[in-house]
N, C-alpha and C positions, 0 to 999 in steps of 0.2 A: 482500554485494551492494551495488552503488553506491546503490541507492534508500534504503538505511538509513544512509548516511554521516553524516547529521545526528545520529545517536546519539553521535558523538564528543564528549566533553566540551570539546574545543578549538574546536568549531564552534557551541556553544550561543549563540543570540541570543534566540529566543522561548521556548525550552524545548519546542517541538514539532518532532520530528526531521524531519518531511516538509518543513516550511518552512525549517528551519535548513540542511538538506542542499541544498535548492534555492538558498538565498541564497549558500551557499559556492560551489556550482557556477557561479552567475552571476558571483560575484566573481573566479573563476578563468578566466572567459571561455568556459565551455562553451556550446553552442548553447541558445537559448531553449527549444526543444522538449524537450530533455533536462531542463532545469530544471523545466519544467512537468510532465513525466511524474513526476519525483521528488516535486515538491510535491503532486501529486494522487494519488500511489500509494495503492492499497488503500482507496479511499473516504475519503481524508483530509478531504474537505469536512465530513463528519459530525463527525469529531474536532475539527476547527478550530472548528466551531460550539460544541461543548461547552467548548472552551478560550477562547472569545471571541476567536478569531484569524481570523475569516472575512475581515476586511478585508485582513489580511496575505497570506492565501492567494489572494485575488481578483486579485492582480497577474499571476497565471498562469492561463491557460485550461485547463480540463479537456477534452482533445480527444475523449474518448468514442469511441475508435477500437479496432480490433482490436489494435493495439500496446499501447494502454493496458490492455485486458483481459488481454493476455498477461503484462504486468508484474504485474498483480494476481494472476493465476494463479500466477506464479512465487513470489510472496510468500505466498500462501495455501495452497500445496501443498508448502511446505518448512518444516521445524522450525527453531527457533533454532540448532540444531546442524548444520543443512544436510542433514538426512535427508529423504527424500520422505515425504509424508503426504497426506491428503485434506483438503478444505476444512472439513468438519464437525469432524474431529478437531483441526485447527489452531485453529478458533474455540474449541473446548472447552479446548484447551491454553492459549490466551491468557486466557480467563476464569479458569481455575485459577491461572495464574501471577500474575495481578494481584489476584485476590480480588473478592468480590462488591460492595464499596463503591467500587472504583477507577473513575475516569473512563474508562479504557481498556475496562473491562468494559462500561460503559454504551455506549461507542462501538461495540464489536463486536456488541452486541445490536441497536442501531439500524441498523447497516450490514449485518447478516447477509444479507438477501435480495439486496442489490446485490453483495456479495462472492461469494456462491454463484452468482449470475447470470453474473458475469464469468468465473468458473471454468468453468461449464457451457458458455458460448459458446466459450471457448478450446478446451475439450476436444472440442467438436463440430467446430471448425475443424481440430484435429489429426487427428481421425478421417477427415474429408473429404480431408485431404492424405495419407492413408495412414500417419499417424504416431500412430495410436491407442494404440500401446504406451507412449507418453509420458504419456498421461492417467493421472491418479492417482486 
């Protein structure tokens, strides 16, 4: 998915994929809103704080919208292999993959309530739109 393009070794600037992806998108002329959504996806603010990259992230606004929640939902309900999952299992998978001492594990523990909240809000919207079968 486009939101994780910053994982490409060719795009590394800061070492934080959310910011690196947004910087690349900006350099390629993509709309500012898309850059901001990528920069802030899945509660990136919390991880940026841990990486001491809050200033770098702050050039983009976190729009805190339904669209933002839907992006977080897509990220938090899909495995690294692209399979559907639920947010609790996804957070557990991340912690197991990175291990107890990793910064990413600390990040998901801090962001857990916000990530689950975005997923729940999105799934409520899906149900209200008659698309509850998409909820994971």
